[in-house]
N, CA, C and O atoms as a Maestro MAE file, in Angstrom:
{
 s_m_m2io_version
 :::
 2.0.0
}

f_m_ct {
 s_m_title
 :::
 protein
 m_atom[336] {
  # First column is atom index #
  i_m_mmod_type
  r_m_x_coord
  r_m_y_coord
  r_m_z_coord
  i_m_residue_number
  s_m_chain_name
  s_m_pdb_residue_name
  s_m_pdb_atom_name
  i_m_atomic_number
  :::
  1 25 9.466 -5.640 3.627 1 A "UNK " " N  " 7
  2 3 8.527 -5.416 3.298 1 A "UNK " " CA " 6
  3 2 8.249 -5.424 2.204 1 A "UNK " " C  " 6
  4 15 7.895 -4.345 1.728 1 A "UNK " " O  " 8
  5 25 8.275 -6.415 1.474 2 A "UNK " " N  " 7
  6 3 7.711 -6.385 -0.405 2 A "UNK " " CA " 6
  7 2 6.474 -6.578 -0.279 2 A "UNK " " C  " 6
  8 15 6.190 -6.711 0.912 2 A "UNK " " O  " 8
  9 25 5.132 -6.699 -1.313 3 A "UNK " " N  " 7
  10 3 4.069 -7.004 -1.800 3 A "UNK " " CA " 6
  11 2 3.398 -6.943 -2.269 3 A "UNK " " C  " 6
  12 15 2.312 -6.372 -2.167 3 A "UNK " " O  " 8
  13 25 4.144 -7.913 -3.389 4 A "UNK " " N  " 7
  14 3 3.318 -7.653 -4.946 4 A "UNK " " CA " 6
  15 2 1.682 -7.801 -5.893 4 A "UNK " " C  " 6
  16 15 0.870 -8.706 -5.701 4 A "UNK " " O  " 8
  17 25 1.566 -6.990 -6.613 5 A "UNK " " N  " 7
  18 3 -0.448 -7.358 -6.630 5 A "UNK " " CA " 6
  19 2 -0.027 -9.212 -7.557 5 A "UNK " " C  " 6
  20 15 1.061 -9.611 -7.972 5 A "UNK " " O  " 8
  21 25 -1.363 -9.899 -7.577 6 A "UNK " " N  " 7
  22 3 -1.315 -10.399 -8.116 6 A "UNK " " CA " 6
  23 2 -2.028 -10.487 -9.324 6 A "UNK " " C  " 6
  24 15 -3.240 -10.309 -9.443 6 A "UNK " " O  " 8
  25 25 -0.823 -10.914 -10.675 7 A "UNK " " N  " 7
  26 3 -1.469 -10.987 -12.513 7 A "UNK " " CA " 6
  27 2 -3.095 -11.429 -12.247 7 A "UNK " " C  " 6
  28 15 -3.606 -11.873 -11.219 7 A "UNK " " O  " 8
  29 25 -3.532 -11.221 -13.192 8 A "UNK " " N  " 7
  30 3 -4.901 -11.016 -13.450 8 A "UNK " " CA " 6
  31 2 -4.933 -12.714 -14.120 8 A "UNK " " C  " 6
  32 15 -6.076 -13.132 -14.305 8 A "UNK " " O  " 8
  33 25 -4.080 -13.440 -14.391 9 A "UNK " " N  " 7
  34 3 -4.158 -14.368 -14.999 9 A "UNK " " CA " 6
  35 2 -4.875 -15.649 -13.988 9 A "UNK " " C  " 6
  36 15 -5.681 -16.578 -13.994 9 A "UNK " " O  " 8
  37 25 -3.568 -14.640 -12.872 10 A "UNK " " N  " 7
  38 3 -3.625 -15.578 -10.989 10 A "UNK " " CA " 6
  39 2 -4.269 -15.853 -9.900 10 A "UNK " " C  " 6
  40 15 -4.211 -16.503 -8.856 10 A "UNK " " O  " 8
  41 25 -5.323 -14.661 -10.899 11 A "UNK " " N  " 7
  42 3 -6.569 -14.114 -9.418 11 A "UNK " " CA " 6
  43 2 -7.616 -15.449 -9.587 11 A "UNK " " C  " 6
  44 15 -7.940 -16.089 -10.587 11 A "UNK " " O  " 8
  45 25 -8.129 -15.622 -7.658 12 A "UNK " " N  " 7
  46 3 -8.842 -17.068 -7.468 12 A "UNK " " CA " 6
  47 2 -10.097 -16.058 -9.041 12 A "UNK " " C  " 6
  48 15 -9.957 -15.341 -10.031 12 A "UNK " " O  " 8
  49 25 -11.264 -16.785 -8.162 13 A "UNK " " N  " 7
  50 3 -12.670 -16.228 -9.058 13 A "UNK " " CA " 6
  51 2 -13.035 -15.067 -8.396 13 A "UNK " " C  " 6
  52 15 -13.340 -14.062 -9.038 13 A "UNK " " O  " 8
  53 25 -13.040 -15.099 -6.734 14 A "UNK " " N  " 7
  54 3 -13.989 -13.577 -6.382 14 A "UNK " " CA " 6
  55 2 -12.843 -12.839 -5.719 14 A "UNK " " C  " 6
  56 15 -12.727 -12.432 -4.563 14 A "UNK " " O  " 8
  57 25 -11.857 -12.762 -6.980 15 A "UNK " " N  " 7
  58 3 -9.927 -11.372 -5.924 15 A "UNK " " CA " 6
  59 2 -10.623 -10.970 -6.782 15 A "UNK " " C  " 6
  60 15 -11.460 -11.487 -7.521 15 A "UNK " " O  " 8
  61 25 -9.988 -9.396 -6.565 16 A "UNK " " N  " 7
  62 3 -10.082 -8.231 -6.658 16 A "UNK " " CA " 6
  63 2 -9.178 -7.980 -7.755 16 A "UNK " " C  " 6
  64 15 -8.024 -8.213 -7.394 16 A "UNK " " O  " 8
  65 25 -9.269 -7.511 -9.217 17 A "UNK " " N  " 7
  66 3 -8.253 -6.844 -9.237 17 A "UNK " " CA " 6
  67 2 -7.575 -5.946 -9.294 17 A "UNK " " C  " 6
  68 15 -8.153 -4.901 -9.593 17 A "UNK " " O  " 8
  69 25 -6.522 -5.887 -9.125 18 A "UNK " " N  " 7
  70 3 -5.598 -4.494 -8.787 18 A "UNK " " CA " 6
  71 2 -5.375 -4.262 -7.652 18 A "UNK " " C  " 6
  72 15 -4.742 -3.299 -7.219 18 A "UNK " " O  " 8
  73 25 -6.103 -5.521 -6.768 19 A "UNK " " N  " 7
  74 3 -5.798 -4.663 -5.426 19 A "UNK " " CA " 6
  75 2 -5.488 -6.295 -4.750 19 A "UNK " " C  " 6
  76 15 -4.408 -6.393 -4.167 19 A "UNK " " O  " 8
  77 25 -6.146 -7.238 -4.787 20 A "UNK " " N  " 7
  78 3 -5.553 -8.342 -4.137 20 A "UNK " " CA " 6
  79 2 -4.117 -7.806 -4.572 20 A "UNK " " C  " 6
  80 15 -3.894 -6.921 -5.398 20 A "UNK " " O  " 8
  81 25 -2.610 -9.004 -3.365 21 A "UNK " " N  " 7
  82 3 -1.707 -8.903 -3.455 21 A "UNK " " CA " 6
  83 2 -0.985 -10.378 -2.782 21 A "UNK " " C  " 6
  84 15 -1.895 -11.205 -2.714 21 A "UNK " " O  " 8
  85 25 0.344 -10.988 -2.262 22 A "UNK " " N  " 7
  86 3 0.766 -12.182 -2.419 22 A "UNK " " CA " 6
  87 2 1.204 -11.841 -0.887 22 A "UNK " " C  " 6
  88 15 1.946 -12.599 -0.262 22 A "UNK " " O  " 8
  89 25 0.881 -11.094 -0.544 23 A "UNK " " N  " 7
  90 3 1.696 -11.377 0.740 23 A "UNK " " CA " 6
  91 2 0.929 -9.671 1.433 23 A "UNK " " C  " 6
  92 15 1.312 -8.529 1.177 23 A "UNK " " O  " 8
  93 25 -0.473 -10.217 2.535 24 A "UNK " " N  " 7
  94 3 -0.993 -8.840 3.061 24 A "UNK " " CA " 6
  95 2 0.263 -8.867 3.983 24 A "UNK " " C  " 6
  96 15 1.202 -9.655 4.093 24 A "UNK " " O  " 8
  97 25 -0.077 -7.717 4.597 25 A "UNK " " N  " 7
  98 3 0.345 -6.840 6.070 25 A "UNK " " CA " 6
  99 2 -0.805 -7.108 7.074 25 A "UNK " " C  " 6
  100 15 -2.031 -7.161 6.981 25 A "UNK " " O  " 8
  101 25 0.390 -7.301 8.390 26 A "UNK " " N  " 7
  102 3 -1.196 -7.415 9.284 26 A "UNK " " CA " 6
  103 2 -0.735 -6.428 10.435 26 A "UNK " " C  " 6
  104 15 0.455 -6.690 10.614 26 A "UNK " " O  " 8
  105 25 -1.207 -5.181 11.499 27 A "UNK " " N  " 7
  106 3 -1.386 -4.021 11.852 27 A "UNK " " CA " 6
  107 2 -1.941 -4.052 12.789 27 A "UNK " " C  " 6
  108 15 -3.140 -4.327 12.742 27 A "UNK " " O  " 8
  109 25 -1.233 -3.751 14.177 28 A "UNK " " N  " 7
  110 3 -2.121 -4.219 15.541 28 A "UNK " " CA " 6
  111 2 -2.818 -2.935 15.533 28 A "UNK " " C  " 6
  112 15 -2.740 -1.732 15.284 28 A "UNK " " O  " 8
  113 25 -3.172 -3.404 15.737 29 A "UNK " " N  " 7
  114 3 -4.809 -1.691 16.590 29 A "UNK " " CA " 6
  115 2 -3.886 -1.031 17.496 29 A "UNK " " C  " 6
  116 15 -2.836 -1.298 18.081 29 A "UNK " " O  " 8
  117 25 -4.808 0.072 17.361 30 A "UNK " " N  " 7
  118 3 -4.111 1.075 19.120 30 A "UNK " " CA " 6
  119 2 -3.345 0.933 18.423 30 A "UNK " " C  " 6
  120 15 -2.907 -0.057 19.009 30 A "UNK " " O  " 8
  121 25 -2.239 1.099 17.017 31 A "UNK " " N  " 7
  122 3 -0.740 1.381 17.493 31 A "UNK " " CA " 6
  123 2 -0.867 2.981 16.317 31 A "UNK " " C  " 6
  124 15 -1.671 3.238 15.421 31 A "UNK " " O  " 8
  125 25 0.031 3.574 16.734 32 A "UNK " " N  " 7
  126 3 0.584 3.907 15.674 32 A "UNK " " CA " 6
  127 2 1.395 3.587 14.790 32 A "UNK " " C  " 6
  128 15 2.223 2.811 15.267 32 A "UNK " " O  " 8
  129 25 1.610 3.843 13.509 33 A "UNK " " N  " 7
  130 3 1.972 2.553 13.082 33 A "UNK " " CA " 6
  131 2 2.683 4.324 11.153 33 A "UNK " " C  " 6
  132 15 2.026 4.956 10.325 33 A "UNK " " O  " 8
  133 25 4.074 4.245 11.458 34 A "UNK " " N  " 7
  134 3 4.925 4.781 10.711 34 A "UNK " " CA " 6
  135 2 5.022 4.398 8.969 34 A "UNK " " C  " 6
  136 15 4.581 5.370 8.356 34 A "UNK " " O  " 8
  137 25 5.270 3.774 8.431 35 A "UNK " " N  " 7
  138 3 5.887 3.818 6.878 35 A "UNK " " CA " 6
  139 2 7.299 4.499 6.476 35 A "UNK " " C  " 6
  140 15 7.501 5.563 7.061 35 A "UNK " " O  " 8
  141 25 7.997 4.209 5.861 36 A "UNK " " N  " 7
  142 3 8.745 4.613 5.308 36 A "UNK " " CA " 6
  143 2 8.790 4.177 3.955 36 A "UNK " " C  " 6
  144 15 8.805 3.045 3.473 36 A "UNK " " O  " 8
  145 25 8.807 5.165 3.508 37 A "UNK " " N  " 7
  146 3 8.885 4.790 1.407 37 A "UNK " " CA " 6
  147 2 10.047 5.910 0.458 37 A "UNK " " C  " 6
  148 15 10.547 7.035 0.429 37 A "UNK " " O  " 8
  149 25 9.985 4.812 -0.106 38 A "UNK " " N  " 7
  150 3 11.204 5.258 -1.366 38 A "UNK " " CA " 6
  151 2 10.957 4.375 -2.597 38 A "UNK " " C  " 6
  152 15 10.433 3.281 -2.805 38 A "UNK " " O  " 8
  153 25 11.635 5.439 -3.408 39 A "UNK " " N  " 7
  154 3 11.374 4.235 -5.303 39 A "UNK " " CA " 6
  155 2 12.835 4.293 -6.079 39 A "UNK " " C  " 6
  156 15 13.715 5.149 -6.171 39 A "UNK " " O  " 8
  157 25 12.687 3.221 -6.489 40 A "UNK " " N  " 7
  158 3 14.256 3.091 -7.137 40 A "UNK " " CA " 6
  159 2 14.085 3.394 -8.707 40 A "UNK " " C  " 6
  160 15 14.910 3.725 -9.558 40 A "UNK " " O  " 8
  161 25 13.440 3.281 -8.736 41 A "UNK " " N  " 7
  162 3 12.870 3.792 -10.838 41 A "UNK " " CA " 6
  163 2 12.562 5.344 -10.915 41 A "UNK " " C  " 6
  164 15 13.379 6.241 -11.127 41 A "UNK " " O  " 8
  165 25 11.165 5.463 -10.691 42 A "UNK " " N  " 7
  166 3 10.345 7.417 -11.067 42 A "UNK " " CA " 6
  167 2 9.336 7.083 -9.894 42 A "UNK " " C  " 6
  168 15 9.114 6.049 -9.264 42 A "UNK " " O  " 8
  169 25 8.929 8.080 -9.857 43 A "UNK " " N  " 7
  170 3 7.961 8.287 -8.814 43 A "UNK " " CA " 6
  171 2 7.064 7.726 -8.203 43 A "UNK " " C  " 6
  172 15 6.591 7.239 -9.230 43 A "UNK " " O  " 8
  173 25 6.421 7.368 -7.450 44 A "UNK " " N  " 7
  174 3 5.139 6.058 -6.934 44 A "UNK " " CA " 6
  175 2 4.801 6.865 -5.946 44 A "UNK " " C  " 6
  176 15 5.570 7.302 -5.090 44 A "UNK " " O  " 8
  177 25 3.030 7.194 -6.095 45 A "UNK " " N  " 7
  178 3 2.426 6.951 -5.367 45 A "UNK " " CA " 6
  179 2 1.713 5.581 -4.531 45 A "UNK " " C  " 6
  180 15 1.363 4.591 -5.172 45 A "UNK " " O  " 8
  181 25 1.525 5.679 -2.781 46 A "UNK " " N  " 7
  182 3 0.708 4.874 -2.698 46 A "UNK " " CA " 6
  183 2 -0.092 5.226 -1.671 46 A "UNK " " C  " 6
  184 15 0.346 5.403 -0.534 46 A "UNK " " O  " 8
  185 25 -1.567 5.379 -2.061 47 A "UNK " " N  " 7
  186 3 -2.213 5.882 -1.230 47 A "UNK " " CA " 6
  187 2 -3.543 4.134 -0.261 47 A "UNK " " C  " 6
  188 15 -3.588 3.042 -0.827 47 A "UNK " " O  " 8
  189 25 -4.305 4.388 1.019 48 A "UNK " " N  " 7
  190 3 -4.768 3.653 1.499 48 A "UNK " " CA " 6
  191 2 -6.417 4.922 2.100 48 A "UNK " " C  " 6
  192 15 -6.701 5.522 3.137 48 A "UNK " " O  " 8
  193 25 -7.198 4.725 0.437 49 A "UNK " " N  " 7
  194 3 -8.010 5.988 0.966 49 A "UNK " " CA " 6
  195 2 -9.821 5.519 2.391 49 A "UNK " " C  " 6
  196 15 -10.876 6.102 2.140 49 A "UNK " " O  " 8
  197 25 -9.792 4.968 3.072 50 A "UNK " " N  " 7
  198 3 -10.559 4.300 3.946 50 A "UNK " " CA " 6
  199 2 -9.290 4.704 4.601 50 A "UNK " " C  " 6
  200 15 -9.817 5.657 5.176 50 A "UNK " " O  " 8
  201 25 -7.663 4.791 5.116 51 A "UNK " " N  " 7
  202 3 -7.622 5.629 6.130 51 A "UNK " " CA " 6
  203 2 -7.156 6.620 6.088 51 A "UNK " " C  " 6
  204 15 -6.387 7.037 6.953 51 A "UNK " " O  " 8
  205 25 -7.687 7.582 4.534 52 A "UNK " " N  " 7
  206 3 -7.049 8.352 4.690 52 A "UNK " " CA " 6
  207 2 -5.379 9.120 4.350 52 A "UNK " " C  " 6
  208 15 -4.860 10.234 4.289 52 A "UNK " " O  " 8
  209 25 -4.980 7.476 4.176 53 A "UNK " " N  " 7
  210 3 -3.340 8.009 4.039 53 A "UNK " " CA " 6
  211 2 -3.006 8.092 3.042 53 A "UNK " " C  " 6
  212 15 -3.630 7.303 2.332 53 A "UNK " " O  " 8
  213 25 -1.774 9.075 2.116 54 A "UNK " " N  " 7
  214 3 -1.603 8.861 1.172 54 A "UNK " " CA " 6
  215 2 0.108 8.840 1.635 54 A "UNK " " C  " 6
  216 15 0.537 9.224 2.723 54 A "UNK " " O  " 8
  217 25 1.038 8.209 0.343 55 A "UNK " " N  " 7
  218 3 2.652 8.763 0.671 55 A "UNK " " CA " 6
  219 2 3.488 8.429 -1.375 55 A "UNK " " C  " 6
  220 15 3.575 7.468 -2.140 55 A "UNK " " O  " 8
  221 25 3.915 9.986 -1.389 56 A "UNK " " N  " 7
  222 3 4.596 9.003 -2.489 56 A "UNK " " CA " 6
  223 2 6.516 8.642 -2.316 56 A "UNK " " C  " 6
  224 15 7.280 9.057 -1.445 56 A "UNK " " O  " 8
  225 25 6.880 7.533 -3.777 57 A "UNK " " N  " 7
  226 3 8.086 7.168 -3.053 57 A "UNK " " CA " 6
  227 2 8.702 7.419 -4.189 57 A "UNK " " C  " 6
  228 15 8.484 7.023 -5.334 57 A "UNK " " O  " 8
  229 25 9.656 8.265 -3.656 58 A "UNK " " N  " 7
  230 3 10.075 9.737 -4.716 58 A "UNK " " CA " 6
  231 2 12.460 8.762 -4.262 58 A "UNK " " C  " 6
  232 15 13.090 8.815 -3.206 58 A "UNK " " O  " 8
  233 25 12.828 8.194 -5.449 59 A "UNK " " N  " 7
  234 3 13.970 7.798 -5.888 59 A "UNK " " CA " 6
  235 2 14.861 8.770 -6.029 59 A "UNK " " C  " 6
  236 15 15.016 9.512 -6.998 59 A "UNK " " O  " 8
  237 25 15.884 8.715 -4.258 60 A "UNK " " N  " 7
  238 3 16.841 8.711 -4.319 60 A "UNK " " CA " 6
  239 2 16.328 9.618 -2.978 60 A "UNK " " C  " 6
  240 15 17.200 10.372 -2.547 60 A "UNK " " O  " 8
  241 25 15.287 9.640 -2.403 61 A "UNK " " N  " 7
  242 3 14.668 9.925 -0.800 61 A "UNK " " CA " 6
  243 2 13.783 9.494 -0.467 61 A "UNK " " C  " 6
  244 15 12.884 9.179 -1.246 61 A "UNK " " O  " 8
  245 25 13.732 9.354 0.589 62 A "UNK " " N  " 7
  246 3 12.991 7.987 1.992 62 A "UNK " " CA " 6
  247 2 11.743 9.673 2.075 62 A "UNK " " C  " 6
  248 15 12.057 10.863 2.104 62 A "UNK " " O  " 8
  249 25 10.793 9.214 2.085 63 A "UNK " " N  " 7
  250 3 9.627 10.096 2.684 63 A "UNK " " CA " 6
  251 2 9.216 8.488 4.079 63 A "UNK " " C  " 6
  252 15 9.701 7.425 4.465 63 A "UNK " " O  " 8
  253 25 8.003 9.411 4.308 64 A "UNK " " N  " 7
  254 3 7.187 9.039 5.796 64 A "UNK " " CA " 6
  255 2 5.864 9.666 6.216 64 A "UNK " " C  " 6
  256 15 5.339 10.734 6.531 64 A "UNK " " O  " 8
  257 25 5.613 8.222 6.012 65 A "UNK " " N  " 7
  258 3 3.810 8.717 6.799 65 A "UNK " " CA " 6
  259 2 3.423 7.479 7.786 65 A "UNK " " C  " 6
  260 15 3.458 6.252 7.868 65 A "UNK " " O  " 8
  261 25 2.971 8.832 8.578 66 A "UNK " " N  " 7
  262 3 2.265 8.140 10.298 66 A "UNK " " CA " 6
  263 2 0.173 8.022 10.199 66 A "UNK " " C  " 6
  264 15 -0.702 8.829 9.883 66 A "UNK " " O  " 8
  265 25 0.175 6.488 10.691 67 A "UNK " " N  " 7
  266 3 -1.668 6.885 10.642 67 A "UNK " " CA " 6
  267 2 -1.940 6.180 12.594 67 A "UNK " " C  " 6
  268 15 -0.873 5.828 13.096 67 A "UNK " " O  " 8
  269 25 -2.735 6.074 13.184 68 A "UNK " " N  " 7
  270 3 -3.370 5.600 14.152 68 A "UNK " " CA " 6
  271 2 -4.464 4.416 13.038 68 A "UNK " " C  " 6
  272 15 -5.255 4.681 12.132 68 A "UNK " " O  " 8
  273 25 -3.914 2.768 13.799 69 A "UNK " " N  " 7
  274 3 -5.164 1.620 12.690 69 A "UNK " " CA " 6
  275 2 -5.875 1.862 14.574 69 A "UNK " " C  " 6
  276 15 -5.312 1.481 15.600 69 A "UNK " " O  " 8
  277 25 -7.546 2.770 14.444 70 A "UNK " " N  " 7
  278 3 -8.391 2.259 15.366 70 A "UNK " " CA " 6
  279 2 -9.336 1.977 15.004 70 A "UNK " " C  " 6
  280 15 -10.351 2.605 15.305 70 A "UNK " " O  " 8
  281 25 -9.338 0.773 14.114 71 A "UNK " " N  " 7
  282 3 -10.366 0.098 13.854 71 A "UNK " " CA " 6
  283 2 -10.354 -0.876 13.043 71 A "UNK " " C  " 6
  284 15 -9.945 -0.724 11.892 71 A "UNK " " O  " 8
  285 25 -10.940 -2.411 13.644 72 A "UNK " " N  " 7
  286 3 -10.218 -3.756 12.829 72 A "UNK " " CA " 6
  287 2 -10.602 -3.080 10.771 72 A "UNK " " C  " 6
  288 15 -10.577 -2.033 10.125 72 A "UNK " " O  " 8
  289 25 -10.870 -4.383 10.598 73 A "UNK " " N  " 7
  290 3 -11.235 -4.366 9.081 73 A "UNK " " CA " 6
  291 2 -9.286 -4.693 7.877 73 A "UNK " " C  " 6
  292 15 -8.066 -4.850 7.918 73 A "UNK " " O  " 8
  293 25 -10.947 -4.544 6.741 74 A "UNK " " N  " 7
  294 3 -9.766 -5.489 5.896 74 A "UNK " " CA " 6
  295 2 -9.751 -4.157 4.636 74 A "UNK " " C  " 6
  296 15 -10.582 -3.898 3.766 74 A "UNK " " O  " 8
  297 25 -8.489 -3.514 4.969 75 A "UNK " " N  " 7
  298 3 -8.448 -2.300 4.380 75 A "UNK " " CA " 6
  299 2 -7.098 -2.339 2.286 75 A "UNK " " C  " 6
  300 15 -6.209 -3.166 2.084 75 A "UNK " " O  " 8
  301 25 -7.369 -1.598 1.632 76 A "UNK " " N  " 7
  302 3 -6.771 -1.689 0.302 76 A "UNK " " CA " 6
  303 2 -5.979 -0.875 0.270 76 A "UNK " " C  " 6
  304 15 -6.262 0.278 0.596 76 A "UNK " " O  " 8
  305 25 -4.820 -1.212 -0.111 77 A "UNK " " N  " 7
  306 3 -4.020 -0.070 -0.545 77 A "UNK " " CA " 6
  307 2 -4.025 -0.323 -2.252 77 A "UNK " " C  " 6
  308 15 -4.391 -1.405 -2.712 77 A "UNK " " O  " 8
  309 25 -3.452 1.119 -3.366 78 A "UNK " " N  " 7
  310 3 -3.610 0.835 -4.512 78 A "UNK " " CA " 6
  311 2 -2.606 1.846 -4.748 78 A "UNK " " C  " 6
  312 15 -2.029 2.468 -3.856 78 A "UNK " " O  " 8
  313 25 -2.415 1.990 -6.061 79 A "UNK " " N  " 7
  314 3 -1.651 2.870 -6.977 79 A "UNK " " CA " 6
  315 2 -2.600 4.116 -7.510 79 A "UNK " " C  " 6
  316 15 -3.775 4.033 -7.868 79 A "UNK " " O  " 8
  317 25 -1.684 5.406 -7.458 80 A "UNK " " N  " 7
  318 3 -2.283 6.005 -7.279 80 A "UNK " " CA " 6
  319 2 -1.796 8.336 -7.125 80 A "UNK " " C  " 6
  320 15 -2.002 9.431 -6.601 80 A "UNK " " O  " 8
  321 25 -0.590 6.921 -8.780 81 A "UNK " " N  " 7
  322 3 0.313 7.930 -9.575 81 A "UNK " " CA " 6
  323 2 0.387 7.165 -11.155 81 A "UNK " " C  " 6
  324 15 0.526 5.948 -11.275 81 A "UNK " " O  " 8
  325 25 0.272 8.073 -12.268 82 A "UNK " " N  " 7
  326 3 0.695 6.688 -13.339 82 A "UNK " " CA " 6
  327 2 2.427 6.659 -12.834 82 A "UNK " " C  " 6
  328 15 2.891 7.573 -12.153 82 A "UNK " " O  " 8
  329 25 3.155 5.615 -13.232 83 A "UNK " " N  " 7
  330 3 4.360 6.155 -13.504 83 A "UNK " " CA " 6
  331 2 5.158 5.328 -14.761 83 A "UNK " " C  " 6
  332 15 4.473 4.824 -15.652 83 A "UNK " " O  " 8
  333 25 6.276 5.241 -14.781 84 A "UNK " " N  " 7
  334 3 6.533 4.671 -16.015 84 A "UNK " " CA " 6
  335 2 7.923 5.779 -16.520 84 A "UNK " " C  " 6
  336 15 8.477 5.618 -17.608 84 A "UNK " " O  " 8
  :::
 }
 m_bond[335] {
  # First column is bond index #
  i_m_from
  i_m_to
  i_m_order
  :::
  1 1 2 1
  2 2 3 1
  3 3 4 2
  4 3 5 1
  5 5 6 1
  6 6 7 1
  7 7 8 2
  8 7 9 1
  9 9 10 1
  10 10 11 1
  11 11 12 2
  12 11 13 1
  13 13 14 1
  14 14 15 1
  15 15 16 2
  16 15 17 1
  17 17 18 1
  18 18 19 1
  19 19 20 2
  20 19 21 1
  21 21 22 1
  22 22 23 1
  23 23 24 2
  24 23 25 1
  25 25 26 1
  26 26 27 1
  27 27 28 2
  28 27 29 1
  29 29 30 1
  30 30 31 1
  31 31 32 2
  32 31 33 1
  33 33 34 1
  34 34 35 1
  35 35 36 2
  36 35 37 1
  37 37 38 1
  38 38 39 1
  39 39 40 2
  40 39 41 1
  41 41 42 1
  42 42 43 1
  43 43 44 2
  44 43 45 1
  45 45 46 1
  46 46 47 1
  47 47 48 2
  48 47 49 1
  49 49 50 1
  50 50 51 1
  51 51 52 2
  52 51 53 1
  53 53 54 1
  54 54 55 1
  55 55 56 2
  56 55 57 1
  57 57 58 1
  58 58 59 1
  59 59 60 2
  60 59 61 1
  61 61 62 1
  62 62 63 1
  63 63 64 2
  64 63 65 1
  65 65 66 1
  66 66 67 1
  67 67 68 2
  68 67 69 1
  69 69 70 1
  70 70 71 1
  71 71 72 2
  72 71 73 1
  73 73 74 1
  74 74 75 1
  75 75 76 2
  76 75 77 1
  77 77 78 1
  78 78 79 1
  79 79 80 2
  80 79 81 1
  81 81 82 1
  82 82 83 1
  83 83 84 2
  84 83 85 1
  85 85 86 1
  86 86 87 1
  87 87 88 2
  88 87 89 1
  89 89 90 1
  90 90 91 1
  91 91 92 2
  92 91 93 1
  93 93 94 1
  94 94 95 1
  95 95 96 2
  96 95 97 1
  97 97 98 1
  98 98 99 1
  99 99 100 2
  100 99 101 1
  101 101 102 1
  102 102 103 1
  103 103 104 2
  104 103 105 1
  105 105 106 1
  106 106 107 1
  107 107 108 2
  108 107 109 1
  109 109 110 1
  110 110 111 1
  111 111 112 2
  112 111 113 1
  113 113 114 1
  114 114 115 1
  115 115 116 2
  116 115 117 1
  117 117 118 1
  118 118 119 1
  119 119 120 2
  120 119 121 1
  121 121 122 1
  122 122 123 1
  123 123 124 2
  124 123 125 1
  125 125 126 1
  126 126 127 1
  127 127 128 2
  128 127 129 1
  129 129 130 1
  130 130 131 1
  131 131 132 2
  132 131 133 1
  133 133 134 1
  134 134 135 1
  135 135 136 2
  136 135 137 1
  137 137 138 1
  138 138 139 1
  139 139 140 2
  140 139 141 1
  141 141 142 1
  142 142 143 1
  143 143 144 2
  144 143 145 1
  145 145 146 1
  146 146 147 1
  147 147 148 2
  148 147 149 1
  149 149 150 1
  150 150 151 1
  151 151 152 2
  152 151 153 1
  153 153 154 1
  154 154 155 1
  155 155 156 2
  156 155 157 1
  157 157 158 1
  158 158 159 1
  159 159 160 2
  160 159 161 1
  161 161 162 1
  162 162 163 1
  163 163 164 2
  164 163 165 1
  165 165 166 1
  166 166 167 1
  167 167 168 2
  168 167 169 1
  169 169 170 1
  170 170 171 1
  171 171 172 2
  172 171 173 1
  173 173 174 1
  174 174 175 1
  175 175 176 2
  176 175 177 1
  177 177 178 1
  178 178 179 1
  179 179 180 2
  180 179 181 1
  181 181 182 1
  182 182 183 1
  183 183 184 2
  184 183 185 1
  185 185 186 1
  186 186 187 1
  187 187 188 2
  188 187 189 1
  189 189 190 1
  190 190 191 1
  191 191 192 2
  192 191 193 1
  193 193 194 1
  194 194 195 1
  195 195 196 2
  196 195 197 1
  197 197 198 1
  198 198 199 1
  199 199 200 2
  200 199 201 1
  201 201 202 1
  202 202 203 1
  203 203 204 2
  204 203 205 1
  205 205 206 1
  206 206 207 1
  207 207 208 2
  208 207 209 1
  209 209 210 1
  210 210 211 1
  211 211 212 2
  212 211 213 1
  213 213 214 1
  214 214 215 1
  215 215 216 2
  216 215 217 1
  217 217 218 1
  218 218 219 1
  219 219 220 2
  220 219 221 1
  221 221 222 1
  222 222 223 1
  223 223 224 2
  224 223 225 1
  225 225 226 1
  226 226 227 1
  227 227 228 2
  228 227 229 1
  229 229 230 1
  230 230 231 1
  231 231 232 2
  232 231 233 1
  233 233 234 1
  234 234 235 1
  235 235 236 2
  236 235 237 1
  237 237 238 1
  238 238 239 1
  239 239 240 2
  240 239 241 1
  241 241 242 1
  242 242 243 1
  243 243 244 2
  244 243 245 1
  245 245 246 1
  246 246 247 1
  247 247 248 2
  248 247 249 1
  249 249 250 1
  250 250 251 1
  251 251 252 2
  252 251 253 1
  253 253 254 1
  254 254 255 1
  255 255 256 2
  256 255 257 1
  257 257 258 1
  258 258 259 1
  259 259 260 2
  260 259 261 1
  261 261 262 1
  262 262 263 1
  263 263 264 2
  264 263 265 1
  265 265 266 1
  266 266 267 1
  267 267 268 2
  268 267 269 1
  269 269 270 1
  270 270 271 1
  271 271 272 2
  272 271 273 1
  273 273 274 1
  274 274 275 1
  275 275 276 2
  276 275 277 1
  277 277 278 1
  278 278 279 1
  279 279 280 2
  280 279 281 1
  281 281 282 1
  282 282 283 1
  283 283 284 2
  284 283 285 1
  285 285 286 1
  286 286 287 1
  287 287 288 2
  288 287 289 1
  289 289 290 1
  290 290 291 1
  291 291 292 2
  292 291 293 1
  293 293 294 1
  294 294 295 1
  295 295 296 2
  296 295 297 1
  297 297 298 1
  298 298 299 1
  299 299 300 2
  300 299 301 1
  301 301 302 1
  302 302 303 1
  303 303 304 2
  304 303 305 1
  305 305 306 1
  306 306 307 1
  307 307 308 2
  308 307 309 1
  309 309 310 1
  310 310 311 1
  311 311 312 2
  312 311 313 1
  313 313 314 1
  314 314 315 1
  315 315 316 2
  316 315 317 1
  317 317 318 1
  318 318 319 1
  319 319 320 2
  320 319 321 1
  321 321 322 1
  322 322 323 1
  323 323 324 2
  324 323 325 1
  325 325 326 1
  326 326 327 1
  327 327 328 2
  328 327 329 1
  329 329 330 1
  330 330 331 1
  331 331 332 2
  332 331 333 1
  333 333 334 1
  334 334 335 1
  335 335 336 2
  :::
 }
}
C-alpha cells in the first residue's frame, strides 16, 4: 500500500497541509490491525497520535506495530522524524 502527501500547490482550498494524502486507507472497526514498515533509504518514523501509534521504518529491517481500531473516525498519520 502506498500513500503520498498531496503537494501544497495541489491542495484543495480546505485541505490540510502536510496531512492530506492521495490514497487514504480505510480500516475495519473492532479488528486488530498489523502494520509492517521498512525504508529504502534513511530512517523514517510515522505516527497516528489520536490512536497512540508510532513506528519507525529502518533500511534493511522489517518493523511492525499492532493496534485495535475501536472507534470510527478520520485519523491523520504524520511524519515524526527528520529524515534525509
